[in-house]
C-alpha positions, 0 to 999 in steps of 0.5 A: 500500500502506498502513501495516500495520493498527494498526501506527502505534498499536503503534509509538507505544506502543513509542516511549513505553515505550522512552523513559519511563525512558530518560533518561540524564545522559550528554552529551545535547547532541550534534547532535540537536535532540531533537524526540521523542527523542535518540540518547542516550535511544535508546542508553540504551533499547537498553542496557536492552533488551540486559540483558533489562529490560522493557518496553525489550526488548519495545518495542525488538522492536516498533520493529524489527519495524515498521521492517523490514529496512534495505531495507524500503520498500513505498511505491515511489519519488518524484520530480517534481510531486506531488498528493494524492488522499487522506489518506495521499497521496503514499503515500511521504510519508503511509504512509512517515512512521512507517516512516522515523521507526522506521528512524531509531530502529532505527539507534540501537537496533541500531547498524546504519548501513544504517538511517541510509543508507536514511533518508538516501536516502529523504529526499534523494529526497523533496527532488526533489519539488514542486507539492503542489497548486501555487497552490491555497491552500484546503481543496480542496488536501488536500496542505496538510493532508497535509504538515502531518501527515506532514512532522514525522516526516521532520524527526524522522528527519533529526534522528536521523541528524544524527550519521551520517557519511553524512549530510553538511552538504550533505544537510542543507542540501538538505533544509532548502532544500526545506522552506523553499521548497516545504513551508513556504508550504503549511503556513504558509498553514494556520497563517495562515488556518485555525482548525481542525485544518488550522490547528493542524497547520499552525502546529505544522509551520511552527514545527518547520520553522523550528526545524529551520532555526535557525542555518542562515541559510536564509530561509523563503518563504511563499505571497506570496513574503515571506521570513522568518528561522527566528526570525521564522517560529517566532515567527509560528507560535507566535503563530498558535496563541495567536491560534487559541485567542483567536479573533482576527478574522482567523481563520476561527472568529471568527464562531463565537467571537462567537456564543458570547460 
């Protein structure tokens, strides 16, 4: 089953409206790293929505409609070895990405901890997966691009439930270790080797994984078995984006840059 037609676009618009003027001078530090929004911003938006102020009221309703009930999840379960047969596969990850983020926002917009509990459960289930095309590091492994596209929403969702009492340090570390050992090597390959949308998405997601692991002491492992600190991985992802712009010789668009001067 796929995400409702047009739903992702509507969710994006609703999120933008919720956050456009929701910044508050209240304590914005908390535990969240604030990738797209913070618990404090969402609390401010929820307060305005409760007062009937537009566009917050309508935007909140749209986010909650998209998130569904705390138990809403039409994408089944996930475990074990995974492969990718299309752009939204595995459906749990691809179609589930915007829904899991909406549920994390719904937790703060409603104060209903059942949303956070469901986000936690889905993330922990995700960490019981592996494979994603195995040792195939090429454009023939659709999982590489899919992970680069969809994993950021899962990281943002985890970040938004950071203050949820049911999300323990052990839970966070389980997710971080999975990102560092199973996902990073895939997206980092795209970051290193591709100059196209694969590479751009790979660098962005590699950098986000590194940032999410900052201060954890967990090392990230690339496809060659090389281990990097979060700081090293972040700096590398940033440099790859700059290299992609400049068309450095190791990037696969080098000949294209040479031909146009």
